[in-house]
PDB file of N, H, CA, C and O in Angstrom:
ATOM      1  N   MET A   1     173.814-114.610 -16.758  1.00  0.00           N
ATOM      2  CA  MET A   1     174.801-115.848 -16.758  1.00  0.00           C
ATOM      3  C   MET A   1     174.188-116.979 -16.545  1.00  0.00           C
ATOM      4  O   MET A   1     174.718-117.969 -17.049  1.00  0.00           O
ATOM      5  N   LEU A   2     172.932-117.172 -15.765  1.00  0.00           N
ATOM      6  H   LEU A   2     172.501-116.368 -15.356  1.00  0.00           H
ATOM      7  CA  LEU A   2     172.296-118.288 -15.728  1.00  0.00           C
ATOM      8  C   LEU A   2     171.589-118.783 -17.041  1.00  0.00           C
ATOM      9  O   LEU A   2     171.481-119.970 -17.348  1.00  0.00           O
ATOM     10  N   ARG A   3     171.192-117.885 -17.664  1.00  0.00           N
ATOM     11  H   ARG A   3     171.279-116.920 -17.415  1.00  0.00           H
ATOM     12  CA  ARG A   3     170.623-118.149 -19.127  1.00  0.00           C
ATOM     13  C   ARG A   3     171.665-118.798 -20.000  1.00  0.00           C
ATOM     14  O   ARG A   3     171.303-119.720 -20.730  1.00  0.00           O
ATOM     15  N   PHE A   4     172.999-118.386 -19.997  1.00  0.00           N
ATOM     16  H   PHE A   4     173.294-117.637 -19.404  1.00  0.00           H
ATOM     17  CA  PHE A   4     174.101-118.854 -20.727  1.00  0.00           C
ATOM     18  C   PHE A   4     174.332-120.295 -20.276  1.00  0.00           C
ATOM     19  O   PHE A   4     174.487-121.138 -21.160  1.00  0.00           O
ATOM     20  N   ILE A   5     174.374-120.684 -18.935  1.00  0.00           N
ATOM     21  H   ILE A   5     174.248-119.999 -18.217  1.00  0.00           H
ATOM     22  CA  ILE A   5     174.733-121.899 -18.490  1.00  0.00           C
ATOM     23  C   ILE A   5     173.543-122.873 -18.870  1.00  0.00           C
ATOM     24  O   ILE A   5     173.737-124.058 -19.138  1.00  0.00           O
ATOM     25  N   MET A   6     172.390-122.322 -18.870  1.00  0.00           N
ATOM     26  H   MET A   6     172.232-121.359 -18.652  1.00  0.00           H
ATOM     27  CA  MET A   6     171.165-123.244 -19.208  1.00  0.00           C
ATOM     28  C   MET A   6     171.299-123.685 -20.707  1.00  0.00           C
ATOM     29  O   MET A   6     171.071-124.833 -21.086  1.00  0.00           O
ATOM     30  N   SER A   7     171.709-122.612 -21.552  1.00  0.00           N
ATOM     31  H   SER A   7     171.895-121.679 -21.244  1.00  0.00           H
ATOM     32  CA  SER A   7     171.861-122.842 -22.969  1.00  0.00           C
ATOM     33  C   SER A   7     172.987-123.863 -23.357  1.00  0.00           C
ATOM     34  O   SER A   7     172.879-124.658 -24.291  1.00  0.00           O
ATOM     35  N   LEU A   8     174.029-123.759 -22.573  1.00  0.00           N
ATOM     36  H   LEU A   8     174.116-123.114 -21.814  1.00  0.00           H
ATOM     37  CA  LEU A   8     175.136-124.747 -22.595  1.00  0.00           C
ATOM     38  C   LEU A   8     174.746-126.164 -22.381  1.00  0.00           C
ATOM     39  O   LEU A   8     175.187-127.066 -23.092  1.00  0.00           O
ATOM     40  N   SER A   9     173.885-126.366 -21.362  1.00  0.00           N
ATOM     41  H   SER A   9     173.526-125.633 -20.785  1.00  0.00           H
ATOM     42  CA  SER A   9     173.541-127.626 -20.645  1.00  0.00           C
ATOM     43  C   SER A   9     172.803-128.329 -22.068  1.00  0.00           C
ATOM     44  O   SER A   9     173.027-129.493 -22.398  1.00  0.00           O
ATOM     45  N   ARG A  10     172.039-127.552 -22.709  1.00  0.00           N
ATOM     46  H   ARG A  10     171.858-126.606 -22.440  1.00  0.00           H
ATOM     47  CA  ARG A  10     171.154-128.087 -23.692  1.00  0.00           C
ATOM     48  C   ARG A  10     171.774-128.242 -25.066  1.00  0.00           C
ATOM     49  O   ARG A  10     171.197-128.908 -25.925  1.00  0.00           O
ATOM     50  N   ASP A  11     172.949-127.638 -25.300  1.00  0.00           N
ATOM     51  H   ASP A  11     173.418-127.097 -24.602  1.00  0.00           H
ATOM     52  CA  ASP A  11     173.765-127.660 -26.542  1.00  0.00           C
ATOM     53  C   ASP A  11     174.349-129.068 -26.745  1.00  0.00           C
ATOM     54  O   ASP A  11     175.187-129.429 -25.919  1.00  0.00           O
ATOM     55  N   GLU A  12     174.007-129.928 -27.764  1.00  0.00           N
ATOM     56  H   GLU A  12     173.326-129.634 -28.435  1.00  0.00           H
ATOM     57  CA  GLU A  12     174.494-131.165 -27.962  1.00  0.00           C
ATOM     58  C   GLU A  12     175.338-131.356 -29.228  1.00  0.00           C
ATOM     59  O   GLU A  12     175.387-132.443 -29.803  1.00  0.00           O
ATOM     60  N   ARG A  13     175.990-130.286 -29.638  1.00  0.00           N
ATOM     61  H   ARG A  13     175.950-129.403 -29.170  1.00  0.00           H
ATOM     62  CA  ARG A  13     176.743-130.109 -30.901  1.00  0.00           C
ATOM     63  C   ARG A  13     178.180-131.003 -30.665  1.00  0.00           C
ATOM     64  O   ARG A  13     178.732-131.604 -31.587  1.00  0.00           O
ATOM     65  N   GLY A  14     178.609-130.982 -29.463  1.00  0.00           N
ATOM     66  H   GLY A  14     178.160-130.494 -28.715  1.00  0.00           H
ATOM     67  CA  GLY A  14     180.078-131.616 -29.483  1.00  0.00           C
ATOM     68  C   GLY A  14     179.882-132.941 -28.708  1.00  0.00           C
ATOM     69  O   GLY A  14     180.851-133.504 -28.199  1.00  0.00           O
ATOM     70  N   VAL A  15     178.665-133.425 -28.620  1.00  0.00           N
ATOM     71  H   VAL A  15     177.877-132.967 -29.033  1.00  0.00           H
ATOM     72  CA  VAL A  15     178.268-134.748 -27.869  1.00  0.00           C
ATOM     73  C   VAL A  15     178.916-135.795 -28.849  1.00  0.00           C
ATOM     74  O   VAL A  15     179.745-136.580 -28.388  1.00  0.00           O
ATOM     75  N   SER A  16     178.572-135.841 -30.196  1.00  0.00           N
ATOM     76  H   SER A  16     177.899-135.204 -30.570  1.00  0.00           H
ATOM     77  CA  SER A  16     178.981-136.844 -31.032  1.00  0.00           C
ATOM     78  C   SER A  16     180.597-136.941 -31.141  1.00  0.00           C
ATOM     79  O   SER A  16     181.129-138.049 -31.194  1.00  0.00           O
ATOM     80  N   ALA A  17     181.239-135.938 -31.169  1.00  0.00           N
ATOM     81  H   ALA A  17     180.807-135.037 -31.126  1.00  0.00           H
ATOM     82  CA  ALA A  17     182.710-135.979 -31.279  1.00  0.00           C
ATOM     83  C   ALA A  17     183.163-136.646 -29.887  1.00  0.00           C
ATOM     84  O   ALA A  17     184.124-137.414 -29.911  1.00  0.00           O
ATOM     85  N   LEU A  18     182.547-136.398 -28.758  1.00  0.00           N
ATOM     86  H   LEU A  18     181.766-135.774 -28.738  1.00  0.00           H
ATOM     87  CA  LEU A  18     182.962-137.098 -27.531  1.00  0.00           C
ATOM     88  C   LEU A  18     182.724-138.550 -27.627  1.00  0.00           C
ATOM     89  O   LEU A  18     183.591-139.368 -27.319  1.00  0.00           O
ATOM     90  N   GLU A  19     181.596-138.860 -28.036  1.00  0.00           N
ATOM     91  H   GLU A  19     180.892-138.195 -28.285  1.00  0.00           H
ATOM     92  CA  GLU A  19     181.082-140.305 -28.329  1.00  0.00           C
ATOM     93  C   GLU A  19     182.078-141.089 -29.227  1.00  0.00           C
ATOM     94  O   GLU A  19     182.382-142.261 -29.004  1.00  0.00           O
ATOM     95  N   TYR A  20     182.498-140.448 -30.126  1.00  0.00           N
ATOM     96  H   TYR A  20     182.251-139.496 -30.307  1.00  0.00           H
ATOM     97  CA  TYR A  20     183.505-140.948 -31.063  1.00  0.00           C
ATOM     98  C   TYR A  20     184.958-141.271 -30.399  1.00  0.00           C
ATOM     99  O   TYR A  20     185.629-142.260 -30.692  1.00  0.00           O
ATOM    100  N   ALA A  21     185.303-140.347 -29.526  1.00  0.00           N
ATOM    101  H   ALA A  21     184.758-139.544 -29.287  1.00  0.00           H
ATOM    102  CA  ALA A  21     186.553-140.275 -28.963  1.00  0.00           C
ATOM    103  C   ALA A  21     186.518-141.537 -27.841  1.00  0.00           C
ATOM    104  O   ALA A  21     187.437-142.344 -27.699  1.00  0.00           O
ATOM    105  N   ILE A  22     185.486-141.531 -27.217  1.00  0.00           N
ATOM    106  H   ILE A  22     184.740-140.876 -27.333  1.00  0.00           H
ATOM    107  CA  ILE A  22     185.340-142.702 -26.197  1.00  0.00           C
ATOM    108  C   ILE A  22     185.196-144.000 -26.859  1.00  0.00           C
ATOM    109  O   ILE A  22     185.677-144.994 -26.315  1.00  0.00           O
ATOM    110  N   LEU A  23     184.564-144.095 -28.013  1.00  0.00           N
ATOM    111  H   LEU A  23     184.173-143.288 -28.455  1.00  0.00           H
ATOM    112  CA  LEU A  23     184.593-145.341 -28.750  1.00  0.00           C
ATOM    113  C   LEU A  23     185.984-145.666 -29.377  1.00  0.00           C
ATOM    114  O   LEU A  23     186.365-146.836 -29.380  1.00  0.00           O
ATOM    115  N   ALA A  24     186.694-144.755 -29.865  1.00  0.00           N
ATOM    116  H   ALA A  24     186.384-143.804 -29.862  1.00  0.00           H
ATOM    117  CA  ALA A  24     188.175-144.949 -30.287  1.00  0.00           C
ATOM    118  C   ALA A  24     188.860-145.365 -29.170  1.00  0.00           C
ATOM    119  O   ALA A  24     189.684-146.260 -29.359  1.00  0.00           O
ATOM    120  N   ALA A  25     188.705-144.866 -27.856  1.00  0.00           N
ATOM    121  H   ALA A  25     188.036-144.139 -27.703  1.00  0.00           H
ATOM    122  CA  ALA A  25     189.454-145.238 -26.828  1.00  0.00           C
ATOM    123  C   ALA A  25     189.306-146.699 -26.383  1.00  0.00           C
ATOM    124  O   ALA A  25     190.222-147.342 -25.870  1.00  0.00           O
ATOM    125  N   ILE A  26     188.132-147.144 -26.612  1.00  0.00           N
ATOM    126  H   ILE A  26     187.388-146.622 -27.029  1.00  0.00           H
ATOM    127  CA  ILE A  26     187.638-148.528 -26.217  1.00  0.00           C
ATOM    128  C   ILE A  26     188.453-149.379 -27.316  1.00  0.00           C
ATOM    129  O   ILE A  26     189.241-150.268 -26.994  1.00  0.00           O
ATOM    130  N   VAL A  27     188.198-149.039 -28.559  1.00  0.00           N
ATOM    131  H   VAL A  27     187.557-148.317 -28.821  1.00  0.00           H
ATOM    132  CA  VAL A  27     188.841-149.954 -29.693  1.00  0.00           C
ATOM    133  C   VAL A  27     190.321-149.987 -29.348  1.00  0.00           C
ATOM    134  O   VAL A  27     190.913-151.067 -29.349  1.00  0.00           O
ATOM    135  N   VAL A  28     190.936-148.863 -29.058  1.00  0.00           N
ATOM    136  H   VAL A  28     190.455-147.986 -29.057  1.00  0.00           H
ATOM    137  CA  VAL A  28     192.385-149.091 -28.865  1.00  0.00           C
ATOM    138  C   VAL A  28     192.705-150.053 -27.737  1.00  0.00           C
ATOM    139  O   VAL A  28     193.528-150.960 -27.855  1.00  0.00           O
ATOM    140  N   ALA A  29     191.959-149.787 -26.560  1.00  0.00           N
ATOM    141  H   ALA A  29     191.290-149.050 -26.465  1.00  0.00           H
ATOM    142  CA  ALA A  29     192.235-150.642 -25.376  1.00  0.00           C
ATOM    143  C   ALA A  29     192.088-152.092 -25.749  1.00  0.00           C
ATOM    144  O   ALA A  29     192.924-152.927 -25.403  1.00  0.00           O
ATOM    145  N   ALA A  30     191.022-152.385 -26.456  1.00  0.00           N
ATOM    146  H   ALA A  30     190.343-151.707 -26.737  1.00  0.00           H
ATOM    147  CA  ALA A  30     190.701-153.832 -26.849  1.00  0.00           C
ATOM    148  C   ALA A  30     191.825-154.375 -27.726  1.00  0.00           C
ATOM    149  O   ALA A  30     192.258-155.512 -27.541  1.00  0.00           O
ATOM    150  N   LEU A  31     192.355-153.482 -28.788  1.00  0.00           N
ATOM    151  H   LEU A  31     192.003-152.559 -28.938  1.00  0.00           H
ATOM    152  CA  LEU A  31     193.437-154.062 -29.515  1.00  0.00           C
ATOM    153  C   LEU A  31     194.794-154.296 -28.712  1.00  0.00           C
ATOM    154  O   LEU A  31     195.531-155.254 -28.947  1.00  0.00           O
ATOM    155  N   VAL A  32     195.068-153.283 -27.692  1.00  0.00           N
ATOM    156  H   VAL A  32     194.469-152.505 -27.501  1.00  0.00           H
ATOM    157  CA  VAL A  32     196.255-153.510 -26.874  1.00  0.00           C
ATOM    158  C   VAL A  32     196.038-154.761 -26.105  1.00  0.00           C
ATOM    159  O   VAL A  32     196.996-155.532 -26.067  1.00  0.00           O
ATOM    160  N   SER A  33     194.936-155.103 -25.479  1.00  0.00           N
ATOM    161  H   SER A  33     194.157-154.476 -25.510  1.00  0.00           H
ATOM    162  CA  SER A  33     194.696-156.359 -24.597  1.00  0.00           C
ATOM    163  C   SER A  33     194.860-157.407 -25.361  1.00  0.00           C
ATOM    164  O   SER A  33     195.666-158.257 -24.982  1.00  0.00           O
ATOM    165  N   VAL A  34     194.081-157.616 -26.715  1.00  0.00           N
ATOM    166  H   VAL A  34     193.426-156.926 -27.023  1.00  0.00           H
ATOM    167  CA  VAL A  34     194.324-158.699 -27.470  1.00  0.00           C
ATOM    168  C   VAL A  34     195.694-158.962 -27.860  1.00  0.00           C
ATOM    169  O   VAL A  34     196.124-160.115 -27.845  1.00  0.00           O
ATOM    170  N   GLY A  35     196.557-157.779 -28.278  1.00  0.00           N
ATOM    171  H   GLY A  35     196.207-156.842 -28.290  1.00  0.00           H
ATOM    172  CA  GLY A  35     197.962-157.973 -28.641  1.00  0.00           C
ATOM    173  C   GLY A  35     198.721-158.513 -27.505  1.00  0.00           C
ATOM    174  O   GLY A  35     199.635-159.312 -27.709  1.00  0.00           O
ATOM    175  N   THR A  36     198.416-158.147 -26.375  1.00  0.00           N
ATOM    176  H   THR A  36     197.674-157.498 -26.210  1.00  0.00           H
ATOM    177  CA  THR A  36     199.197-158.556 -24.956  1.00  0.00           C
ATOM    178  C   THR A  36     198.738-160.131 -24.780  1.00  0.00           C
ATOM    179  O   THR A  36     199.563-160.995 -24.482  1.00  0.00           O
ATOM    180  N   VAL A  37     197.521-160.382 -24.966  1.00  0.00           N
ATOM    181  H   VAL A  37     196.851-159.680 -25.208  1.00  0.00           H
ATOM    182  CA  VAL A  37     197.257-161.802 -24.695  1.00  0.00           C
ATOM    183  C   VAL A  37     197.820-162.908 -25.792  1.00  0.00           C
ATOM    184  O   VAL A  37     198.053-164.073 -25.467  1.00  0.00           O
ATOM    185  N   PHE A  38     197.999-162.420 -27.070  1.00  0.00           N
ATOM    186  H   PHE A  38     197.810-161.474 -27.335  1.00  0.00           H
ATOM    187  CA  PHE A  38     198.422-163.250 -27.952  1.00  0.00           C
ATOM    188  C   PHE A  38     199.911-162.859 -28.250  1.00  0.00           C
ATOM    189  O   PHE A  38     200.320-163.216 -29.355  1.00  0.00           O
ATOM    190  N   SER A  39     200.715-162.237 -27.505  1.00  0.00           N
ATOM    191  H   SER A  39     200.382-161.948 -26.607  1.00  0.00           H
ATOM    192  CA  SER A  39     202.129-162.122 -27.801  1.00  0.00           C
ATOM    193  C   SER A  39     202.957-163.351 -27.115  1.00  0.00           C
ATOM    194  O   SER A  39     202.453-164.108 -26.285  1.00  0.00           O
ATOM    195  N   GLY A  40     204.125-163.424 -27.522  1.00  0.00           N
ATOM    196  H   GLY A  40     204.534-162.809 -28.195  1.00  0.00           H
ATOM    197  CA  GLY A  40     204.922-164.362 -26.949  1.00  0.00           C
ATOM    198  C   GLY A  40     205.215-165.400 -27.887  1.00  0.00           C
ATOM    199  O   GLY A  40     204.815-165.281 -29.046  1.00  0.00           O
ATOM    200  N   ALA A  41     205.938-166.514 -27.484  1.00  0.00           N
ATOM    201  H   ALA A  41     206.262-166.611 -26.543  1.00  0.00           H
ATOM    202  CA  ALA A  41     206.274-167.613 -28.310  1.00  0.00           C
ATOM    203  C   ALA A  41     205.091-168.601 -28.732  1.00  0.00           C
ATOM    204  O   ALA A  41     205.097-169.253 -29.776  1.00  0.00           O
ATOM    205  N   ASP A  42     204.146-168.617 -27.840  1.00  0.00           N
ATOM    206  H   ASP A  42     204.142-168.087 -26.992  1.00  0.00           H
ATOM    207  CA  ASP A  42     202.762-169.499 -28.113  1.00  0.00           C
ATOM    208  C   ASP A  42     201.671-168.410 -28.680  1.00  0.00           C
ATOM    209  O   ASP A  42     200.491-168.759 -28.715  1.00  0.00           O
ATOM    210  N   GLY A  43     201.987-167.297 -29.056  1.00  0.00           N
ATOM    211  H   GLY A  43     202.945-167.014 -29.028  1.00  0.00           H
ATOM    212  CA  GLY A  43     201.062-166.203 -29.281  1.00  0.00           C
ATOM    213  C   GLY A  43     200.501-166.467 -30.697  1.00  0.00           C
ATOM    214  O   GLY A  43     200.411-167.576 -31.224  1.00  0.00           O
ATOM    215  N   LEU A  44     200.120-165.219 -31.259  1.00  0.00           N
ATOM    216  H   LEU A  44     200.193-164.319 -30.831  1.00  0.00           H
ATOM    217  CA  LEU A  44     199.491-165.170 -32.405  1.00  0.00           C
ATOM    218  C   LEU A  44     200.282-165.457 -33.674  1.00  0.00           C
ATOM    219  O   LEU A  44     199.681-165.861 -34.669  1.00  0.00           O
ATOM    220  N   SER A  45     201.594-165.270 -33.690  1.00  0.00           N
ATOM    221  H   SER A  45     202.082-164.942 -32.882  1.00  0.00           H
ATOM    222  CA  SER A  45     202.330-165.656 -34.726  1.00  0.00           C
ATOM    223  C   SER A  45     202.443-167.241 -34.920  1.00  0.00           C
ATOM    224  O   SER A  45     202.426-167.823 -36.005  1.00  0.00           O
ATOM    225  N   ALA A  46     202.574-167.878 -33.536  1.00  0.00           N
ATOM    226  H   ALA A  46     202.588-167.406 -32.655  1.00  0.00           H
ATOM    227  CA  ALA A  46     202.531-169.396 -33.633  1.00  0.00           C
ATOM    228  C   ALA A  46     201.206-169.888 -33.983  1.00  0.00           C
ATOM    229  O   ALA A  46     201.121-170.962 -34.580  1.00  0.00           O
ATOM    230  N   LEU A  47     200.256-169.285 -33.708  1.00  0.00           N
ATOM    231  H   LEU A  47     200.325-168.413 -33.223  1.00  0.00           H
ATOM    232  CA  LEU A  47     198.847-169.597 -34.255  1.00  0.00           C
ATOM    233  C   LEU A  47     198.711-169.620 -35.761  1.00  0.00           C
ATOM    234  O   LEU A  47     198.234-170.574 -36.377  1.00  0.00           O
ATOM    235  N   PHE A  48     199.112-168.628 -36.254  1.00  0.00           N
ATOM    236  H   PHE A  48     199.499-167.853 -35.754  1.00  0.00           H
ATOM    237  CA  PHE A  48     199.187-168.521 -37.898  1.00  0.00           C
ATOM    238  C   PHE A  48     200.247-169.417 -38.501  1.00  0.00           C
ATOM    239  O   PHE A  48     199.967-170.018 -39.539  1.00  0.00           O
ATOM    240  N   THR A  49     201.287-169.543 -38.017  1.00  0.00           N
ATOM    241  H   THR A  49     201.515-169.055 -37.174  1.00  0.00           H
ATOM    242  CA  THR A  49     202.234-170.710 -38.456  1.00  0.00           C
ATOM    243  C   THR A  49     201.735-171.944 -38.461  1.00  0.00           C
ATOM    244  O   THR A  49     201.823-172.650 -39.465  1.00  0.00           O
ATOM    245  N   THR A  50     201.103-172.387 -37.247  1.00  0.00           N
ATOM    246  H   THR A  50     201.032-171.813 -36.431  1.00  0.00           H
ATOM    247  CA  THR A  50     200.493-173.712 -37.279  1.00  0.00           C
ATOM    248  C   THR A  50     199.267-173.908 -38.294  1.00  0.00           C
ATOM    249  O   THR A  50     199.028-174.953 -38.900  1.00  0.00           O
ATOM    250  N   LEU A  51     198.599-172.821 -38.363  1.00  0.00           N
ATOM    251  H   LEU A  51     198.794-171.973 -37.871  1.00  0.00           H
ATOM    252  CA  LEU A  51     197.448-172.788 -39.260  1.00  0.00           C
ATOM    253  C   LEU A  51     197.844-173.018 -40.748  1.00  0.00           C
ATOM    254  O   LEU A  51     197.335-173.886 -41.458  1.00  0.00           O
ATOM    255  N   PHE A  52     198.894-172.066 -41.175  1.00  0.00           N
ATOM    256  H   PHE A  52     199.308-171.362 -40.599  1.00  0.00           H
ATOM    257  CA  PHE A  52     199.289-172.415 -42.616  1.00  0.00           C
ATOM    258  C   PHE A  52     200.094-173.463 -42.987  1.00  0.00           C
ATOM    259  O   PHE A  52     200.329-173.733 -44.165  1.00  0.00           O
ATOM    260  N   THR A  53     200.607-174.179 -41.876  1.00  0.00           N
ATOM    261  H   THR A  53     200.416-173.960 -40.919  1.00  0.00           H
ATOM    262  CA  THR A  53     201.335-175.403 -41.882  1.00  0.00           C
ATOM    263  C   THR A  53     200.310-176.563 -42.224  1.00  0.00           C
ATOM    264  O   THR A  53     200.588-177.466 -43.013  1.00  0.00           O
ATOM    265  N   LYS A  54     199.153-176.460 -41.586  1.00  0.00           N
ATOM    266  H   LYS A  54     198.928-175.726 -40.945  1.00  0.00           H
ATOM    267  CA  LYS A  54     198.116-177.371 -41.555  1.00  0.00           C
ATOM    268  C   LYS A  54     197.588-177.323 -42.973  1.00  0.00           C
ATOM    269  O   LYS A  54     197.519-178.345 -43.655  1.00  0.00           O
ATOM    270  N   ILE A  55     197.155-175.935 -43.488  1.00  0.00           N
ATOM    271  H   ILE A  55     197.212-175.104 -42.934  1.00  0.00           H
ATOM    272  CA  ILE A  55     196.678-175.741 -44.654  1.00  0.00           C
ATOM    273  C   ILE A  55     197.534-176.176 -45.913  1.00  0.00           C
ATOM    274  O   ILE A  55     197.032-176.626 -46.943  1.00  0.00           O
ATOM    275  N   LYS A  56     198.867-175.991 -45.706  1.00  0.00           N
ATOM    276  H   LYS A  56     199.274-175.626 -44.869  1.00  0.00           H
ATOM    277  CA  LYS A  56     199.559-176.415 -46.806  1.00  0.00           C
ATOM    278  C   LYS A  56     199.922-178.092 -46.869  1.00  0.00           C
ATOM    279  O   LYS A  56     200.369-178.677 -47.855  1.00  0.00           O
ATOM    280  N   ALA A  57     199.634-178.633 -45.676  1.00  0.00           N
ATOM    281  H   ALA A  57     199.271-178.157 -44.875  1.00  0.00           H
ATOM    282  CA  ALA A  57     199.687-180.204 -45.890  1.00  0.00           C
ATOM    283  C   ALA A  57     198.346-180.662 -46.390  1.00  0.00           C
ATOM    284  O   ALA A  57     198.257-181.862 -46.649  1.00  0.00           O
ATOM    285  N   GLN A  58     197.337-179.936 -46.559  1.00  0.00           N
ATOM    286  H   GLN A  58     197.410-178.961 -46.348  1.00  0.00           H
ATOM    287  CA  GLN A  58     196.297-180.454 -47.122  1.00  0.00           C
ATOM    288  C   GLN A  58     196.088-180.136 -48.645  1.00  0.00           C
ATOM    289  O   GLN A  58     195.163-180.648 -49.276  1.00  0.00           O
ATOM    290  N   LEU A  59     196.967-179.291 -49.191  1.00  0.00           N
ATOM    291  H   LEU A  59     197.718-178.876 -48.679  1.00  0.00           H
ATOM    292  CA  LEU A  59     196.804-178.787 -50.347  1.00  0.00           C
ATOM    293  C   LEU A  59     197.736-180.005 -51.366  1.00  0.00           C
ATOM    294  O   LEU A  59     198.797-180.516 -51.007  1.00  0.00           O
ATOM    295  N   PRO A  60     197.080-180.259 -52.577  1.00  0.00           N
ATOM    296  CA  PRO A  60     197.901-181.338 -53.281  1.00  0.00           C
ATOM    297  C   PRO A  60     199.167-180.741 -53.892  1.00  0.00           C
ATOM    298  O   PRO A  60     199.228-179.541 -54.158  1.00  0.00           O
ATOM    299  N   ALA A  61     200.065-181.494 -54.089  1.00  0.00           N
ATOM    300  H   ALA A  61     200.015-182.469 -53.873  1.00  0.00           H
ATOM    301  CA  ALA A  61     201.447-181.032 -54.420  1.00  0.00           C
ATOM    302  C   ALA A  61     201.649-180.703 -55.894  1.00  0.00           C
ATOM    303  O   ALA A  61     202.745-180.312 -56.295  1.00  0.00           O
TER     304      ALA A  61
END
């Protein structure tokens, strides 16, 4: 039984899947936090609206 536990402690086959799962969770948390920060009337959509309005004003008619 001890030999089985020792072999499990040295087995690294599932480690990369766990690392990808943790990385995916971090990316999702970052996207949610960015979405929360830039939501609302002065959020991300207002930023893009202002940006495109300024770009259209600079273009020749």
